[in-house]
C-alpha positions in Angstrom: 24.2 -20.0 57.1 25.6 -16.8 58.4 24.9 -13.3 57.2 28.2 -13.0 55.5 27.5 -16.0 53.3 24.1 -14.5 52.3 25.8 -11.2 51.4 28.4 -13.0 49.3 25.7 -15.1 47.5 23.7 -11.9 46.8 26.8 -10.1 45.6 27.8 -13.0 43.3 24.3 -13.1 41.8 24.6 -9.3 41.1 27.9 -9.9 39.3 26.4 -12.8 37.3 23.5 -10.6 36.3 25.8 -7.9 35.1 28.0 -10.4 33.2 24.9 -11.9 31.6 23.6 -8.5 30.5 27.1 -7.6 29.2 27.3 -10.9 27.3 23.8 -10.4 25.8 24.7 -6.9 24.7 27.9 -8.1 23.0 25.8 -10.8 21.2 23.3 -8.3 20.0 26.0 -5.9 18.8 27.8 -8.7 17.0 24.5 -9.8 15.3 23.9 -6.2 14.1 27.4 -5.8 12.7 27.0 -9.1 10.9 23.6 -8.0 9.4 25.1 -4.7 8.2 28.1 -6.5 6.5 25.7 -9.0 4.9 23.5 -6.1 3.6 26.6 -4.4 2.2 27.6 -7.5 0.4 24.1 -8.0 -1.1 24.1 -4.3 -2.2 27.5 -4.7 -3.9 26.0 -7.6 -6.1 23.1 -5.4 -7.3 23.0 -3.7 -10.6 24.2 -0.1 -10.6 21.7 2.8 -10.4 20.7 4.2 -13.8 22.6 7.2 -15.1 20.8 10.6 -15.5 20.5 10.1 -19.3 18.9 6.7 -18.7 16.1 8.2 -16.6 12.6 8.4 -18.0 11.7 11.6 -19.9 8.4 13.3 -20.7 7.1 12.7 -24.2 7.7 15.5 -26.8 4.0 16.2 -26.8 4.0 17.0 -23.0 2.5 15.2 -20.1 -0.4 12.9 -20.7 -3.7 14.3 -19.5 -6.5 12.3 -18.0 -9.8 12.4 -19.8 -13.0 12.8 -17.8 -16.4 11.7 -19.1 -19.7 10.7 -17.6 -20.3 7.0 -18.1 -23.6 5.1 -17.9 -24.4 1.4 -17.8 -24.5 -0.4 -21.1 -27.3 -2.9 -20.8 -27.1 -6.4 -22.1 -29.1 -6.6 -25.3 -32.2 -8.9 -25.2 -32.4 -11.5 -28.0 -35.4 -11.4 -30.3 -36.4 -14.9 -29.4 -36.4 -15.6 -25.6 -35.1 -19.1 -26.2 -32.1 -17.9 -28.2 -28.8 -17.6 -26.5 -26.5 -14.5 -26.7 -23.1 -15.1 -28.2 -19.9 -13.3 -27.1 -19.7 -11.3 -30.3 -23.2 -9.9 -29.6 -22.0 -8.4 -26.3 -20.2 -5.1 -26.0 -16.6 -4.9 -24.8 -17.3 -2.8 -21.8 -20.1 -2.7 -19.1 -20.4 1.0 -19.5 -20.7 3.5 -22.4 -20.2 7.2 -22.8 -23.2 9.1 -21.5 -25.3 11.3 -23.7 -25.3 14.2 -21.2 -21.7 15.1 -20.4 -22.5 18.0 -18.0 -21.0 17.4 -14.6 -23.4 16.8 -11.8 -23.2 19.6 -9.2 -24.0 19.7 -5.5 -27.3 21.1 -4.7 -27.6 23.4 -1.7 -29.8 21.8 1.0 -28.9 18.3 -0.1 -26.8 16.2 2.3 -23.5 14.5 1.7 -23.0 10.7 2.0 -25.1 8.5 4.4 -24.1 9.2 8.0 -22.1 12.3 7.2 -23.9 14.2 9.9 -25.7 16.7 7.5 -29.3 17.7 7.9 -30.2 16.1 4.6 -33.1 17.6 2.5 -34.8 20.3 4.5 
């Protein structure tokens, strides 16, 4: 093989690489155009957005406020006879009940934060 043949082979592979890249780009562009058109068709079939008068409104009494309270565990009652079984109607509906002391627990100076928070802890 002569040098001229090698140069022609190298040049033709460069042309093929460029044509393959161009064809791949056209394929990707076509796929994106198809996806956008499909999305537009799906969106046309959806229900229209609600009008402003159909939007949710605040109640006349104003916004609902959250209620904070201190809860404590509600222990399971012990039956009088240890052999007796507790029935569902003897249990309470919740595992907690409203605490007797509703004062909020405050941070004490000198006490640490959570475990591993890097504080000094009790000094």
